[in-house]
N, C-alpha and C positions, 0 to 999 in steps of 0.2 A: 366537221360533218355535220351537213345541212344547215351553218351559221353564217355562212361566208364569210368574208376577212371578219375577225371580230375586233368590236368597240368597245368591250369592258371584262375583266376578270377579276373577281372576289375566293379570295381563298376562306374557308368558314373555323371563324375564330370557334366553334365549339368544338370540333372535328378536325384533327389537323388531315384525313383524309379526305378531303372532298375539295375541289375547286368546282368553282363553278365562272361560265364564259357566255358571253351573247355576240350576235354579231348583226352584220347588215341584214341576213334576213329574216329577222325579226324572232331570232329560236333561242334561247336561251340553255344550255345546255349543263348537267352537274357530274362531273368525272369524278372515279376514286383513284386518287393515285397511287395506289398499291397495285393497279392494273393496267400497266403501261400499254398502248395498244387495243382495248380493249372497247369497247361502244360503253357510251355515256349512259350513268343509271338511270338519269330521268333525263325526259329533253319535252318543254316548255312552249306553245304556239300559242302565246295569246297575242300576240302584238302585230299590228299590220303593217309595222312599218319595223326601218331599225331598232334593236334595242342599246338605248346610249347610255342606260348606267345602271347596276343590278349592288346588292347588296346584299348579303346575309345576315338574319338579325342575331343581334348579341346575345339572346337572352333562349330563344326555341330552336333546338338543331332540328336541322330541314326546312326550316322557313328562311326563304329568298324572295326580295324584291326587286321588283323589272323596271325602268322606265323608260319610254320610248319615243321616238318620232313620232308615234299616231299620237300623241299626249297625252299618251295611259301611263295611269301608277298601277302594276298587278301585285297580288301575294301571293304566292305560293307555296306549296307542302309536298317534300315529296313523298306523302305518305297518301297516293292514288286510291287505296281504300277509304281513308275518310274521307277524302275528294273526289268520286268520281265526276266521268262529265257528265253534266245532267243540264238542262232548262240554254243549253245550246253556250256552255260552260266548258272551257278546256277539262282534262285530267289532271286535277294538282290547283285549278285555278281556286283560293278560296273568296279573291277580292279584287274588285277593278273599279279604281277610279277613272274616269275620263270626262272629268269639269275642265281640263286646262283647254285652253284654246289655244296655248303652242307647245312646242313639242318638247318633254321634256328631262334634260340632261342629266337629270342624275336623283339619288333617292338614296333616304338615311334613316335609320333608327331613332 
């Protein structure tokens, strides 16, 4: 929902119930696999083009990195209370790296 066609999927290595998906609309979503048919737990909307890669942090639960067709890599936290929307950033947006000259196809910790 809201992502357009999916471009990437990653299962959390630290929480067996969390699945992250992203798509052509530039939106990443986190799903609770115990709640089939429910809305996503979180939506991350920090890319201006499609999300081409995503990966959960292997050491910190609830932290996700996305890479996009907008030449950006974004680090996200599911903890919106600690990372509220501010200074032009989306809720959960921890860090944005936008120095790439071309689209970023993948991201890895």
